[in-house]
SEKEFI-941831 format. One record per atom (N, C-alpha, C): z, x, y; residue in one letter; atom name; residue number from 1. Coordinates in steps of 0.001 Angstrom, whole numbers. Example, Ala and Ser with C-alpha at 12.3 -4.5 7.8 and 13.67 -1.06 7.14 Angstrom:
% residues 2
        z        x        y  residu  atome  num
     7800    13190    -5690       A      N    1
     7800    12300    -4500       A     CA    1
     7800    13200    -3300       A      C    1
     7080    12850    -2250       S      N    2
     7140    13670    -1060       S     CA    2
     7870    12900       30       S      C    2
//
This chain:
% residues 82
        z        x        y  residu  atome  num
      945    16918   -20957       X      N    1
     1100    15502   -20706       X     CA    1
     -241    14945   -20231       X      C    1
     -751    13989   -20969       X      N    2
    -2033    13384   -20629       X     CA    2
    -1787    12082   -19864       X      C    2
    -2431    11958   -18726       X      N    3
    -2309    10749   -17923       X     CA    3
    -3475     9817   -18223       X      C    3
    -3194     8524   -18216       X      N    4
    -4257     7551   -18417       X     CA    4
    -3954     6303   -17594       X      C    4
    -4985     5576   -17262       X      N    5
    -4829     4341   -16498       X     CA    5
    -4343     3221   -17408       X      C    5
    -3610     2289   -16829       X      N    6
    -3196     1124   -17592       X     CA    6
    -4423      259   -17871       X      C    6
    -4336     -579   -18880       X      N    7
    -5485    -1387   -19286       X     CA    7
    -5974    -2324   -18189       X      C    7
    -5064    -2894   -17427       X      N    8
    -5449    -3874   -16411       X     CA    8
    -5392    -3282   -14994       X      C    8
    -5773    -2023   -14853       X      N    9
    -5649    -1344   -13573       X     CA    9
    -6467    -2015   -12476       X      C    9
    -7599    -2620   -12822       X      N   10
    -8406    -3278   -11790       X     CA   10
    -7694    -4520   -11255       X      C   10
    -7017    -5259   -12133       X      N   11
    -6244    -6417   -11680       X     CA   11
    -5086    -5984   -10782       X      C   11
    -4410    -4922   -11180       X      N   12
    -3298    -4407   -10383       X     CA   12
    -3804    -3942    -9025       X      C   12
    -4921    -3230    -9008       X      N   13
    -5488    -2733    -7761       X     CA   13
    -5857    -3875    -6817       X      C   13
    -6401    -4959    -7356       X      N   14
    -6858    -6078    -6527       X     CA   14
    -5737    -7050    -6142       X      C   14
    -4729    -7217    -7000       X      N   15
    -3782    -8307    -6805       X     CA   15
    -2360    -7894    -6444       X      C   15
    -1964    -6681    -6733       X      N   16
     -575    -6274    -6488       X     CA   16
     -335    -6068    -4997       X      C   16
      738    -6658    -4499       X      N   17
     1078    -6519    -3080       X     CA   17
     1383    -5079    -2734       X      C   17
     1943    -4331    -3647       X      N   18
     2224    -2924    -3360       X     CA   18
      939    -2172    -3050       X      C   18
     -132    -2465    -3772       X      N   19
    -1413    -1807    -3519       X     CA   19
    -2022    -2278    -2204       X      C   19
    -1883    -3551    -1899       X      N   20
    -2400    -4074     -630       X     CA   20
    -1687    -3426      549       X      C   20
     -374    -3301      441       X      N   21
      399    -2694     1521       X     CA   21
      104    -1207     1657       X      C   21
     -102     -522      551       X      N   22
     -482      886      635       X     CA   22
    -1867     1034     1276       X      C   22
    -2763       95      993       X      N   23
    -4076      103     1658       X     CA   23
    -3931      -90     3158       X      C   23
    -3046     -992     3560       X      N   24
    -2789    -1200     4988       X     CA   24
    -2223       68     5612       X      C   24
    -1370      755     4890       X      N   25
     -804     2005     5382       X     CA   25
    -1887     3064     5588       X      C   25
    -2839     3113     4686       X      N   26
    -3952     4055     4813       X     CA   26
    -4789     3729     6049       X      C   26
    -5072     2461     6262       X      N   27
    -5848     2040     7435       X     CA   27
    -5091     2377     8724       X      C   27
    -3784     2115     8734       X      N   28
    -2982     2442     9911       X     CA   28
    -2935     3952    10162       X      C   28
    -2904     4732     9103       X      N   29
    -2935     6185     9250       X     CA   29
    -4238     6658     9865       X      C   29
    -5332     6055     9443       X      N   30
    -6632     6401    10033       X     CA   30
    -6676     5991    11502       X      C   30
    -6111     4829    11809       X      N   31
    -6073     4375    13203       X     CA   31
    -5222     5322    14051       X      C   31
    -4140     5828    13475       X      N   32
    -3294     6771    14204       X     CA   32
    -4049     8056    14517       X      C   32
    -4874     8496    13582       X      N   33
    -5682     9691    13823       X     CA   33
    -6715     9460    14926       X      C   33
    -7226     8238    15022       X      N   34
    -8236     7914    16032       X     CA   34
    -7622     7580    17387       X      C   34
    -6309     7378    17435       X      N   35
    -5644     6942    18660       X     CA   35
    -5904     7845    19871       X      C   35
    -5902     9172    19723       X      N   36
    -6175     9993    20908       X     CA   36
    -7547     9706    21546       X      C   36
    -8489     9277    20752       X      N   37
    -9826     8966    21260       X     CA   37
    -9909     7559    21845       X      C   37
    -8912     6739    21545       X      N   38
    -8921     5347    21987       X     CA   38
    -7810     5007    22978       X      C   38
    -7165     6005    23554       X      N   39
    -6034     5747    24444       X     CA   39
    -6422     4916    25658       X      C   39
    -7652     5053    26134       X      N   40
    -8079     4255    27281       X     CA   40
    -8349     2808    26885       X      C   40
    -8676     2578    25625       X      N   41
    -9013     1239    25147       X     CA   41
    -7778      496    24640       X      C   41
    -6938     1180    23887       X      N   42
    -5744      567    23297       X     CA   42
    -4496     1076    24006       X      C   42
    -3813      221    24735       X      N   43
    -2611      665    25447       X     CA   43
    -1379      680    24537       X      C   43
    -1344     1600    23583       X      N   44
     -227     1690    22642       X     CA   44
      617     2925    22929       X      C   44
     1892     2800    22701       X      N   45
     2811     3914    22868       X     CA   45
     2671     4881    21694       X      C   45
     2862     6166    21938       X      N   46
     2875     7123    20817       X     CA   46
     3963     6729    19822       X      C   46
     3666     6820    18580       X      N   47
     4627     6468    17541       X     CA   47
     4508     5047    17026       X      C   47
     3686     4227    17686       X      N   48
     3533     2839    17247       X     CA   48
     3001     2777    15824       X      C   48
     1940     3528    15557       X      N   49
     1357     3501    14217       X     CA   49
     2292     4142    13200       X      C   49
     3050     5146    13612       X      N   50
     4006     5774    12697       X     CA   50
     5051     4760    12239       X      C   50
     5526     3945    13158       X      N   51
     6502     2904    12807       X     CA   51
     5867     1870    11882       X      C   51
     4626     1466    12184       X      N   52
     3930      495    11329       X     CA   52
     3675     1060     9934       X      C   52
     3299     2324     9860       X      N   53
     3068     2973     8562       X     CA   53
     4372     3034     7776       X      C   53
     5454     3404     8442       X      N   54
     6765     3453     7789       X     CA   54
     7122     2076     7235       X      C   54
     6903     1042     8041       X      N   55
     7213     -323     7605       X     CA   55
     6384     -773     6415       X      C   55
     5090     -478     6428       X      N   56
     4252     -884     5304       X     CA   56
     4593      -99     4040       X      C   56
     4969     1161     4190       X      N   57
     5368     1939     3009       X     CA   57
     6669     1422     2407       X      C   57
     7625     1056     3243       X      N   58
     8872      474     2745       X     CA   58
     8583     -859     2052       X      C   58
     7748    -1690     2684       X      N   59
     7394    -2983     2084       X     CA   59
     6666    -2787      758       X      C   59
     5804    -1774      672       X      N   60
     5098    -1486     -586       X     CA   60
     6080    -1081    -1675       X      C   60
     7062     -260    -1325       X      N   61
     8056      170    -2314       X     CA   61
     8887    -1020    -2802       X      C   61
     9291    -1881    -1882       X      N   62
    10066    -3067    -2267       X     CA   62
     9216    -4000    -3119       X      C   62
     7971    -4232    -2719       X      N   63
     7114    -5143    -3484       X     CA   63
     6800    -4591    -4867       X      C   63
     6849    -3273    -5019       X      N   64
     6605    -2662    -6321       X     CA   64
     7710    -3032    -7300       X      C   64
     8897    -3300    -6780       X      N   65
    10034    -3625    -7632       X     CA   65
    10183    -5115    -7888       X      C   65
     9496    -5947    -7118       X      N   66
     9605    -7393    -7270       X     CA   66
     8604    -7907    -8300       X      C   66
     8956    -8976    -8971       X      N   67
     8041    -9604    -9920       X     CA   67
     6885   -10225    -9147       X      C   67
     5672    -9946    -9597       X      N   68
     4478   -10482    -8965       X     CA   68
     3757   -11338    -9997       X      C   68
     3966   -12632    -9930       X      N   69
     3478   -13534   -10967       X     CA   69
     1962   -13698   -10982       X      C   69
     1266   -13249    -9937       X      N   70
     -189   -13395    -9925       X     CA   70
     -875   -12370   -10811       X      C   70
     -120   -11371   -11275       X      N   71
     -698   -10362   -12154       X     CA   71
     -566   -10806   -13601       X      C   71
    -1501   -10397   -14432       X      N   72
    -1376   -10727   -15848       X     CA   72
     -186    -9993   -16460       X      C   72
      339   -10539   -17527       X      N   73
     1450    -9886   -18218       X     CA   73
     1004    -8512   -18692       X      C   73
     1900    -7524   -18589       X      N   74
     1569    -6171   -19014       X     CA   74
     2558    -5724   -20070       X      C   74
     2183    -4728   -20805       X      N   75
     3042    -4161   -21838       X     CA   75
     4212    -3442   -21180       X      C   75
     5385    -3535   -21775       X      N   76
     6566    -2933   -21175       X     CA   76
     6504    -1406   -21117       X      C   76
     5588     -786   -21858       X      N   77
     5508      670   -21900       X     CA   77
     4475     1247   -20956       X      C   77
     3775      409   -20206       X      N   78
     2708      965   -19374       X     CA   78
     3173     1345   -17976       X      C   78
     4419     1077   -17629       X      N   79
     4949     1509   -16357       X     CA   79
     4695      557   -15217       X      C   79
     4046     -564   -15460       X      N   80
     3768    -1528   -14404       X     CA   80
     4531    -2810   -14722       X      C   80
     5330    -3264   -13777       X      N   81
     6058    -4517   -13969       X     CA   81
     5269    -5664   -13401       X      C   81
     5173    -6753   -14106       X      N   82
     4430    -7916   -13622       X     CA   82
     5390    -8938   -13104       X      C   82
//
């Protein structure tokens, strides 16, 4: 099975809310890793970032299923819904 990128992958990467939310999840994950070093600066409870990451991942999954009119129309066989 050969994998290939969709033709408009750059538009999807820049404009799709699912990608934006996954990016936020990545940033929150990095912040969670840095939290032990920042406990004196940021008064956050353990698990705060885990809850935020969970929320952004759920929102990304939901947004992946919703029509996103800001994206260009895509072919029905490419696996990306616009």
